[in-house]
C-alpha positions in Angstrom: -1.8 15.9 -11.2 -1.3 12.7 -13.1 0.5 9.9 -11.3 3.3 10.1 -14.0 3.7 13.8 -13.0 3.8 12.8 -9.3 6.8 10.6 -10.2 8.5 13.4 -12.0 7.9 15.8 -9.1 9.4 13.2 -6.6 12.5 12.9 -8.9 12.9 16.7 -8.7 12.4 17.0 -5.0 14.1 13.8 -3.7 16.4 12.7 -6.6 18.9 10.7 -4.5 16.5 9.3 -1.9 15.5 5.7 -2.2 12.1 5.2 -3.8 11.8 1.5 -4.1 13.5 -1.5 -2.5 13.1 -5.1 -3.7 13.8 -7.9 -1.2 13.9 -11.5 -2.3 14.6 -13.5 0.9 14.6 -16.8 -0.9 17.5 -15.6 -3.1 19.0 -13.5 -0.2 19.0 -10.5 -2.5 18.2 -6.8 -2.0 18.1 -4.1 -4.7 17.0 -0.5 -4.6 16.5 2.5 -6.9 16.3 6.3 -6.2 13.4 8.5 -7.3 15.7 9.9 -10.1 16.5 6.4 -11.4 12.8 5.4 -11.2 11.8 8.4 -13.2 14.6 8.0 -15.8 13.7 4.3 -16.3 10.1 5.1 -16.8 11.1 7.7 -19.4 13.4 5.1 -21.2 10.5 2.6 -21.3 8.2 5.3 -22.7 10.6 6.6 -25.4 11.7 3.1 -26.4 8.0 2.2 -26.9 7.3 5.3 -28.8 10.3 4.6 -31.1 8.7 1.2 -31.8 5.4 2.7 -32.9 3.5 2.4 -29.6 1.2 5.4 -29.1 -1.8 6.8 -27.5 -4.6 4.3 -27.1 -2.5 1.2 -27.8 -2.5 -1.7 -25.4 0.6 -3.1 -23.7 0.5 -6.3 -21.7 2.5 -6.5 -18.6 3.1 -10.0 -17.1 5.7 -10.0 -14.3 6.1 -11.2 -10.8 6.7 -8.5 -8.2 10.1 -7.0 -8.9 12.0 -3.8 -9.1 11.3 -3.4 -12.8 7.5 -3.7 -12.4 6.6 -0.1 -11.5 9.1 1.7 -13.9 7.7 -0.3 -16.8 4.1 0.5 -15.7 4.8 4.2 -15.5 6.7 4.1 -18.8 3.6 2.6 -20.5 1.4 5.3 -19.0 3.7 8.0 -20.2 3.2 7.0 -23.9 -0.5 7.4 -23.6 -0.9 3.7 -24.2 -3.0 1.5 -21.9 -1.1 -0.7 -19.4 -2.6 -4.2 -19.2 -1.2 -5.9 -16.0 -2.1 -9.6 -16.0 -2.6 -12.0 -13.1 0.5 -14.1 -12.7 -1.7 -17.1 -12.0 -3.4 -16.9 -15.4 -2.7 -20.1 -17.4 -1.8 -20.0 -21.1 -5.5 -20.0 -22.2 -6.4 -17.1 -20.0 -3.4 -15.1 -21.2 -4.5 -15.8 -24.8 -8.0 -14.6 -24.0 -6.8 -11.4 -22.3 -4.5 -10.5 -25.3 -7.4 -11.2 -27.7 -9.8 -9.0 -25.7 -7.4 -6.1 -25.5 -5.7 -6.6 -28.9 -2.4 -5.7 -27.3 0.5 -5.0 -29.6 3.4 -5.2 -27.1 4.0 -7.8 -24.4 6.4 -7.5 -21.5 7.0 -10.8 -19.6 9.3 -12.4 -17.1 11.1 -15.8 -16.9 8.3 -17.5 -14.9 6.0 -17.1 -18.0 8.1 -18.4 -20.8 6.4 -21.7 -21.2 2.9 -20.2 -21.0 3.7 -17.5 -23.6 5.4 -20.1 -25.9 2.2 -22.2 -25.7 0.0 -19.5 -27.2 2.4 -17.2 -29.1 1.4 -18.4 -32.5 -2.2 -17.4 -31.8 -1.4 -13.9 -30.4 -1.8 -12.3 -33.8 -2.0 -8.7 -32.5 1.3 -8.8 -30.6 4.2 -7.5 -32.8 6.8 -7.0 -30.1 7.9 -9.0 -27.0 10.2 -7.7 -24.3 11.8 -10.2 -21.9 12.6 -9.0 -18.4 15.0 -11.7 -17.1 18.3 -13.5 -17.5 19.6 -13.6 -21.1 20.3 -17.3 -20.9 16.6 -18.1 -20.7 15.3 -15.4 -23.1 13.3 -16.7 -26.0 14.8 -15.7 -29.4 11.6 -13.9 -30.4 11.8 -11.5 -27.4 14.0 -8.4 -27.1 16.2 -8.2 -24.0 14.8 -5.6 -21.5 18.3 -4.2 -20.8 18.9 -3.5 -24.5 15.3 -2.2 -24.8 15.8 0.2 -21.9 19.2 1.4 -23.2 17.6 2.3 -26.6 15.3 4.9 -24.9 16.0 8.4 -23.7 16.0 9.4 -20.0 14.2 12.6 -20.9 10.4 12.9 -20.5 8.8 12.2 -23.9 6.2 14.9 -23.1 3.2 13.1 -24.6 0.1 15.2 -24.2 -2.1 13.5 -21.5 -5.1 14.6 -19.5 -7.0 13.2 -16.6 -9.9 11.9 -18.8 -7.6 9.8 -21.1 -7.7 6.0 -20.8 -4.8 4.7 -18.7 -5.1 1.0 -17.9 -7.0 -2.2 -18.3 -7.3 -4.4 -15.2 -8.9 -7.8 -15.4 -11.2 -8.7 -12.5 -10.3 -11.5 -10.2 -12.8 -13.9 -11.7 -13.9 -15.4 -8.4 -17.6 -15.0 -9.4 -17.2 -15.6 -13.2 -14.9 -15.0 -16.2 -12.5 -12.1 -15.7 -13.6 -8.8 -17.4 -11.3 -6.0 -18.5 -12.0 -2.9 -16.4 -11.1 0.3 -18.1 -9.6 2.9 -15.8 -8.6 6.5 -16.6 -5.8 8.7 -15.5 -8.3 10.5 -13.3 -9.2 7.2 -11.6 -5.5 6.6 -10.8 -4.9 10.1 -9.6 -8.0 10.0 -7.3 -6.7 6.7 -5.7 -3.6 8.6 -4.5 -5.7 11.2 -2.7 -8.2 8.7 -1.3 -5.5 6.4 0.1 -3.5 9.3 1.6 -6.7 10.8 3.1 -7.5 7.4 4.8 -4.0 6.6 6.2 -2.2 10.0 6.4 1.1 9.0 4.9 3.9 11.4 5.2 7.3 11.6 3.5 8.7 9.7 6.5 6.5 6.6 6.0 7.7 3.4 4.4 5.1 1.0 2.8 5.7 -2.7 2.6 4.1 -4.1 -0.6 3.5 -7.8 -0.5 0.5 -8.5 -2.7 0.9 -8.8 -6.4 1.4 -5.4 -8.1 -1.0 -6.4 -11.0 -3.8 -6.0 -8.4 -5.3 -2.6 -8.0 -5.3 -2.9 -4.2 -1.6 -3.4 -3.8 -0.5 -0.6 -6.1 -3.2 1.9 -5.2 -2.4 1.6 -1.5 1.2 2.4 -2.4 -0.1 5.5 -4.2 -0.6 7.0 -0.7 3.2 7.0 -0.4 3.8 8.1 -4.0 1.9 11.3 -3.5 4.3 12.4 -0.7 7.5 10.9 -2.1 7.7 8.2 0.6 9.7 5.0 0.0 8.3 1.5 -0.4 9.6 -2.0 -0.1 8.5 -4.7 -2.6 8.8 -8.1 -0.8 9.0 -11.3 -2.8 7.6 -13.9 -0.4 5.0 -14.1 2.3 6.6 -16.1 5.1 6.0 -14.5 8.5 9.7 -14.4 9.2 10.4 -12.6 5.9 7.7 -10.0 6.6 8.9 -9.3 10.1 12.5 -9.1 8.9 11.5 -6.6 6.2 9.6 -4.4 8.7 12.5 -4.5 11.1 15.4 -4.0 8.7 13.8 -1.5 6.3 12.1 0.5 9.1 8.7 -0.1 7.6 5.7 1.9 9.0 2.8 0.6 7.0 1.9 -3.0 6.0 -1.1 -4.0 3.9 -1.8 -7.7 4.5 -4.2 -10.2 3.2 -6.1 -12.4 5.6 -4.0 -15.6 5.1 -0.8 -13.7 5.8 -2.1 -12.0 8.9 -3.2 -15.5 10.1 0.2 -16.9 9.3 1.9 -14.3 11.4 -0.4 -14.9 14.4 0.1 -18.7 14.1 3.8 -18.2 13.9 3.8 -16.1 17.0 1.4 -18.5 18.8 3.6 -21.5 17.9 6.8 -19.6 18.7 8.1 -20.1 15.3 9.0 -16.4 15.4 9.9 -14.3 18.4 8.8 -10.7 18.2 11.6 -9.7 20.5 14.1 -10.5 17.7 12.8 -7.7 15.5 12.6 -3.9 15.7 8.9 -3.3 15.1 8.4 -0.1 17.1 8.0 2.2 14.1 5.3 -0.1 12.5 2.2 2.1 13.0 -0.5 0.7 10.7 -1.7 -2.7 9.7 -4.6 -2.7 7.3 -6.4 -5.4 5.3 -8.5 -5.4 2.2 -9.6 -7.6 -0.8 -11.8 -10.0 1.3 -14.0 -10.1 4.4 -11.9 -10.0 7.6 -12.9 -12.2 10.5 -13.4 -10.0 13.6 -11.6 -12.7 15.7 -8.5 -12.1 13.6 -8.5 -8.4 14.4 -9.1 -8.9 18.1 -6.2 -11.4 18.3 -4.0 -9.1 16.2 -4.6 -6.2 18.7 -3.6 -8.5 21.6 -0.3 -9.3 19.9 0.3 -5.8 18.5 -1.5 -3.5 20.8 0.2 -0.3 19.5 -0.9 -0.8 15.9 -3.5 1.3 14.2 -5.9 -1.0 12.3 -8.1 -0.3 9.2 -10.0 -2.5 6.8 -10.6 -1.3 3.3 -13.4 -2.4 0.9 -12.8 -1.8 -2.7 -13.2 -3.3 -6.2 -11.1 -3.3 -9.4 -14.1 -1.4 -10.8 -13.6 1.4 -8.3 -9.8 1.7 -8.5 -8.8 -0.1 -5.4 -8.0 1.4 -2.1 -11.3 1.9 -0.3 -14.6 3.3 -1.5 -15.6 2.1 2.0 -13.1 1.9 4.9 -13.4 1.4 8.6 -11.1 4.2 9.7 -8.3 3.9 12.3 -10.5 5.7 14.8 -13.3 3.1 14.7 -12.0 0.0 16.4 -15.3 -0.2 18.3 -16.9 -1.2 15.0 -14.6 -4.1 14.0 -16.6 -6.4 11.8 -18.1 -3.6 9.8 -16.4 -2.6 6.5 -16.9 1.0 7.6 -18.2 4.2 6.2 -17.9 5.8 2.7 -14.3 6.6 1.8 -12.9 9.9 0.8 -15.2 11.6 -1.7 -17.4 8.4 -2.1 -21.2 8.0 -1.7 -22.9 4.8 -1.0 -26.5 3.4 -1.0 -28.0 0.0 -0.3 -30.8 -1.0 -2.6 -33.4 -3.7 -3.2 -33.5 -6.0 -6.3 -35.4 -3.2 -8.0 -32.6 -0.8 -7.1 -34.7 1.2 -4.7 -33.1 2.2 -1.4 -33.8 0.0 1.6 -34.3 1.0 5.2 -31.4 1.0 7.6 -30.8 -2.4 9.0 -32.2 -4.2 5.9 -30.0 -6.2 3.6 -29.6 -5.1 0.0 -27.0 -4.6 -2.7 -24.3 -2.1 -2.0 -23.8 0.6 -4.7 -21.0 3.2 -4.7 -20.4 6.4 -6.5 -17.3 8.5 -6.7 -14.3 9.6 -8.8 -12.8 6.1 -8.7 -15.6 4.4 -10.6 -14.3 2.7 -13.8 -15.1 4.1 -17.2 -16.5 0.8 -18.4 -15.9 -2.9 -19.0 -13.7 -2.7 -22.1 -15.7 -3.4 -25.2 -18.4 -5.1 -23.2 -21.4 -2.7 -23.2 -23.8 -5.4 -21.9 -21.8 -6.2 -18.8 -21.2 -2.4 -18.3 -25.0 -1.7 -18.3 -25.5 -4.4 -15.7 -23.4 -2.6 -13.1 -23.2 1.1 -14.1 -26.3 3.4 -13.8 -26.1 7.2 -13.6 -22.6 7.0 -12.1 -23.5 4.4 -9.6 -21.5 1.1 -9.5 -23.6 -1.8 -8.3 -21.1 -4.0 -6.6 -22.9 -7.4 -6.4 -22.2 -7.4 -2.7 -25.0 -7.7 -0.2 -24.7 -5.3 2.8 -26.6 -3.5 5.5 -26.1 -0.2 7.2 -26.5 0.2 11.0 -28.0 3.0 12.9 -24.6 4.8 13.2 -24.1 4.7 9.4 -21.5 1.9 9.3 -21.8 -0.7 6.5 -21.7 -4.4 7.3 -20.8 -6.7 4.4 -23.1 -9.7 4.3 -21.9 -11.6 1.2 -21.6 -11.7 -2.5 -25.0 -11.8 -4.2 -23.8 -14.8 -6.2 -22.6 -16.6 -3.1 -25.9 -16.4 -1.2 -27.1 -19.9 -0.3 -30.9 -20.6 -0.6 -31.8 -23.6 1.5 -35.4 -24.6 2.1 -36.5 -21.0 1.1 -34.1 -19.3 3.6 -31.3 -17.0 2.5 -28.0 -17.9 4.1 -25.0 -15.6 3.9 -21.8 -17.6 4.0 -19.6 -14.8 5.4 -21.6 -14.8 8.6 -20.9 -18.5 9.1 -17.3 -18.1 8.1 -16.7 -15.4 10.6 -18.3 -17.5 13.3 -16.3 -20.6 12.6 -13.0 -18.6 12.2 -13.2 -18.0 16.0 -12.8 -21.8 16.7 -9.3 -22.2 18.2 -8.5 -25.3 15.9 -9.6 -23.8 12.6 -7.0 -22.1 10.4 -9.3 -21.2 7.5 -12.9 -21.8 6.4 -15.1 -21.4 3.3 -18.8 -21.9 3.2 -20.5 -22.8 -0.1 -23.8 -24.0 -1.3 -24.0 -27.5 -2.8 -27.0 -28.9 -4.7 -29.7 -30.7 -2.8 -32.8 -32.3 -4.4 -34.9 -31.6 -1.3 -33.7 -28.2 0.0 -32.2 -26.6 -3.2 -28.8 -26.1 -1.6 -27.0 -27.3 1.4 -24.7 -25.0 3.4 -21.3 -26.8 3.3 -18.3 -25.7 5.4 -14.9 -26.5 3.9 -12.6 -26.4 7.0 -8.9 -26.2 7.0 -7.5 -27.3 10.4 -4.5 -25.7 12.0 -1.2 -27.6 11.6 -0.8 -30.0 14.5 -4.4 -29.9 15.6 -7.1 -32.6 15.2 -10.8 -31.7 14.7 -13.9 -33.9 14.2 -17.1 -33.2 12.4 -19.0 -33.5 15.7 -16.8 -30.9 17.3 -17.5 -28.5 14.5 -21.2 -29.1 14.7 -21.3 -28.7 18.4 -19.5 -25.4 18.0 -22.1 -24.3 15.5 -24.9 -24.7 18.0 -24.1 -21.0 18.7 -25.7 -20.2 15.4 -29.4 -20.2 14.6 -30.4 -23.7 13.4 -31.1 -22.6 9.8 -27.6 -21.1 9.5 -25.7 -24.1 10.7 -23.7 -25.9 7.9 -25.3 -29.2 6.9 -22.0 -30.7 5.7 -18.4 -30.5 6.8 -15.5 -31.2 4.5 -12.0 -31.1 5.9 -9.7 -29.7 3.2 -7.4 -26.8 2.3 -9.2 -23.5 1.5 -8.0 -22.2 -1.9 -7.5 -18.5 -2.1 -6.4 -16.4 -5.1 -3.3 -14.1 -4.9 -5.4 -11.3 -3.5 -6.7 -13.5 -0.7 -10.2 -14.1 -2.0 -11.7 -17.6 -1.5 -12.0 -19.4 -4.8 -15.6 -20.5 -4.3 -16.4 -21.4 -7.9 -13.5 -23.9 -7.7 -14.8 -25.4 -4.4 -18.4 -25.7 -5.8 -17.1 -27.5 -8.9 -14.8 -29.7 -6.8 -17.4 -30.9 -4.3 -20.6 -30.9 -6.3 -21.9 -34.5 -6.4 -19.6 -35.7 -3.6 -21.0 -37.9 -0.9 -22.4 -36.1 2.1 -20.0 -36.5 5.0 -22.2 -35.2 7.8 -25.7 -33.7 8.1 -28.0 -32.3 10.8 
């Protein structure tokens, strides 16, 4: 069943039940829509697009902050048979221009936060024939149609475009943390499978309520919500990441499932530790599951979380844009004894760990993780060379280095491109990051390789200290004596650790920022 059909089914079964809630604590606003309204709005978007000549195979750009309109627009695009192209809200004007040029999109939905960026490149977006503005009329550019008028021009009835599971559905640009973003082509089958995989992992029922905090343009956020979609369970879209806002949303909306990124989980733990929030002020008894994805999770974080929230189930999910999000590998709520591992193959997924020649390695040996299953992308859009590099006989070669233990659990070691080679030794930054994250004064840490004429690269730790704490280089180095000597960072830089909207450390940015800087400390 296509995800668009799941929406229609929910509208038939639960027409007056709340489907989506939007909370914007900064503006002190709350909005909601029912399953019937959600479905009708998607139909209106679809029929309005069809009336304007958008059809099967066309591309429609979707550039919005998280909001109540986000998902109805997305489903409406899918119902036309066109490809939805959600863009990262952090893309600058040049990146937006590149994405439009790659996809040759003809229609462009955008919100008020992006007016200046769109204005800066609009004259060069030759393929775009129609702009739809989702925001207040007083700031709407004169070249863009008002979304309310656009919606009103469409019919609330299903346009009944002939779609099947093998049809192209969406283009998602990769995060770009290891290079230029590439357009990942997903099919309707990919999206449908994500619903079954997520629900199989976390057992959502109609009574669950999912709190969506990460950006909806990201496959992880939306595809985790798919576990609720398939059973007609409600969701809350939260605009903002402050610990107090998250806890208020869980308490007031009776949320049962929260998917967090590492920085937000840390923020909640720090807020509890510093008594900036008091858990006794919130009703959190129904909150049953906290799970994390999108980046390596320090085991120390999970152990502390279980001390603060001992009744929570916990899971970590490993996935990529190229495998449609929510967990080609997942730990499983029953496997807390293996915290630190990313887990076992997810629902209907296969894995293997291979050498540089793509031959399987023995258990315990480090190699590249490859995955195979119904969530694997069709291709990198119009990029056959890049596609050939990662797809082979249905296997997706992830670029992540991993090992498998004697019990079959997979341990992520690091990105292949992030491995540091110093004096002929391979150093995997994630191992050092996990170790340093356990230091009581460290808020966040990133380990990168910086050029060294003598050793090739020097392992460098960028350390972000907790607010109100003081930490010296010597203290960090003394703490690192718990690591083998060759794994100890040779440099310490005290600075903020930049992460993208999905929580991944922006290591290319750090390498560029600190390449050529003076050494601050060395062993």
